[in-house]
N, C-alpha and C positions, 0 to 999 in steps of 0.2 A: 450415614451418609455415604454413600459411594463416592470415592474421589474420581473414577474413571467418568462420571456424568459431565464432570468439569472438561475432561482432557479429550472425550470423544464427540464432541458438537452438539450435546445434548440438552445444554444448560439453558438455551431460552424455552424450549418446552417444559423442562423442571421447573423454571422460575414462574411462569406461565400459571401453571398448576398448583403450586403452592402458594401463589397468593390468592388463589380462588379458595384452598383448604382454609387458610388464616382467615379469610373475610368470612366462610360459613362456619366456622368453629366460633369465631367470636361474635356471630350474630346470635348465637344459640345460649350462651352464657352471657354477654351483656344485659344488665338491667333494661326495662323495656323505655326509660328515659334517655337511651342511647341510640345513636345511628351508626351503623358500621359501612364505610363506602369504601371501593377501591377508585383509586385516581390512577393519572397517568401524565409523565412527562416524556416529551419527545424532542429530538435533534438530529441533525444530518450532518454527514461525515462523508469525506472522500474517501472511496475504496481504492486501494493500491494493490498489487502482488505482494509488497511486503507486510501489508498490515491496513490497519484503518488508520488515518490521518484525520485531524479535525482542523487542519490549519486550510486557509484558503488555497486553490489550487494555481498554481503558476507553471504554465509551460516551461520546460526547460530543454526542450527538445526543438533543434530549428531544422530544416530541410534546404539544403544548397545544391541546386541541380547544379552538374559540370557544365562547363560553358565550352562551347567549342571555339578552337583557337583559328582564327583567320590566316589563310596562306596568301601571299601576293605570286601571282603567275609572272617568270622574269620576262617571259616573252609580250604577253599583251598587257601586263600591268594590272589585271583585273583581278578582284579579290574572290576567292573561291572558300565557300565553307568545308573545313574538314569535316568526314564522317564523323559522327558520333554515335558509341555503342549504346545500347538499354542501361538507363541508371539503375543502380541498385537499390532495392529496398530498403526504407527507413523503418526503424522499429520505434514507435509510438505508444503514449500509453492513453488509452479510453476515458473520457469524464465521464466518471460513474459515482453515483451520489446514493448514499445507503440511508434510511429514516431508521433511528433507532427510537423503540418506545420502551420504557420502562414502568411498571407498575408498582403500586404501593398499597397499603390499606391506612387507613384513616377512621378515627371515632370520633364523632361528634354529639354533642348534647341535642337531644329533641327538642330544642326551643324555636321559637321564630327566629333568633339570631344564630342558631346551630353553629354555637362555638367549637372551634377544633380542640379536642382534649388530648388525643393521643395520636402519635403518627408511628407508623409500624414499617420499616422499610429491609427488604431483602437485596442485599448488594448483586451488582451484576459487574462481569468483568469488566464494564467500561468504565464503573464507578472507581476502580482500583488501579486505572490507567492514567498514571501520574501527568499533569499537563494536557492532557484532552478534553474536549467538550463534555464528556460525560461525568469527568473528575469534576470540571470547575463547576457544572450545574447542581451536581450533588454536595459540592462543599459549601455552597452558597445557602442552600435548602437545611443542610446539617446545621451549620452556624446558625442560622436564624433561629432554628426551633429550640437548640442548646442555649439559646441567649433569651429566648422567650418562656410565655407561660403554658408549655404544650411540654405533655409527656413524650419521651421518644426511646423506642424500641429498635435496634437495629441486629441484624441477623447475618453474620458473614460466614457461610459455606463455601467460601472459595479458599484454596491452598495457594494460589498464585496472585500477582498483583502485589499492588501495595497497600500497606495498612492505613487506617484513617490516622490522620494526625491526635495525637493524646500528648499529656505534658508528662505521662508517666509511660514507662515501656509497656508493650502489651504482654500477655502472658505466653509461654512457648506451648502454642497448641496450634494444630493446623485450623481450628473455626473458633470462632467467638461468638458470643450473645450477650448483648450490650442492653442496659436499661437505664436512662437518664430520667429522674422526674423534674418535673415543672419546676422552674426557679432554682435550680440547682445543677453545677457545672461537674458535681460528684456522680460519677457513674459505678455500676454495678457490671461487672464482667464476668461472666460463666465459661470457663474453658470448656471445648469439644473436641472431640476427636472421632475419626471413622471408628476405630478399634472398639467404641462403645456407644450404647444410645444417650441421645441427645437429653439433656437434662428438662424438665418443664420450665416453664417461664411464668413470673405473676406479671398481668399486664395492667400497668396501674391507669385507674380513671381519674375523674373529679372528686377531690376529697367534699365529704368524708366517705364516700364510696371506697368497699374494699377493693382490692386488687381481682382481677378475673384470671383462670388458669389457661395458659395455650400451651398443650403439649403436641410439639413439632414431630417426634419420631414417627407416632401412627401415621400422620400424615404422610410423610415422606415414604413409609413404609408401603401404603394405599398407591401412592403415584408410582412406585416403581415395580409394583406388582401389574397394575392395570396398563401402565406404558410398556412393559415388555422391555425394559431398557436392557436386560441381558443379551437379548437378540443382537442388538446393534452394538456391543462394546467388544472391543477387543482387548482382552487383558492381557495380551502379550505386548501389548505397546507400552514402552516405558512413558513415566509421567513426568511432567514438567508442573514445579519443581520434584527432583527425583525424592524418593521414598527413603527414608533411613535403613540400615539394612535389618534393624529389627521390624521396623513394618512391612519389609519386602518378605522377610520369613513368615510374618502372621498370615499376609496376604495369600501366600501360596498354600500356606494349609487350608486356610479356608476355602481358597478355589479347590484343593483337593478333596475335601469334603464333598463339595458340591457336586463334583465330577461323580464319584462315588456313588452320592445319593441318585444321580442322574442314571447311573448305570443300573442301579438295583430297580429303579423303576420299568 
């Protein structure tokens, strides 16, 4: 996983493609009596120069035009308006709303009822911004699934933002892959790091069917190659959160090898 995808404004494109890859991969391995579908939730936020805010817009800039003072003539007693210069421009924020769409994958039983069996989420930055609309909507869905009769797979490939609420501390790794089986709040969490390939995951289905494998690493490699992300990424840009000293040394070494390989070509 390239951490610069998150830092260089490519996450939306990457997220869209990864959801499609997951859907297609699970469709190939899921038994015939299952249906794999992609879903979507949307919400609107107010966009400001400092970032995205989900609270209602309340104008906090007022315009007051300077009033001309009236002057009374000593001789005639008539009131004459004093000349007024051009008023200074006032800076205001435009009311701009942006619609967010977040895709996910769901597996259903291929029955007339089409019962939901497994929900798969790839977290977006908006899901990890505490107190925002994206956070609140995702928490409601997450809690309802964890308390219900549905398997849950949560893929967090973002270094930034706030981790999801858990009773136990998260492992010390930049990424995490979580699986919670139906009717159980006990979760299995795989640690993941950009310095090594992501581990394959066993996606649970309805009992007694066995899990189906989902290998994320080939999907990510294919997306990176065909999208030519390396042409859009500035590897001299500092990351936020910043990398540890060991990770910076590893990254510089890896970039040096890539540069030497390009020069040989």
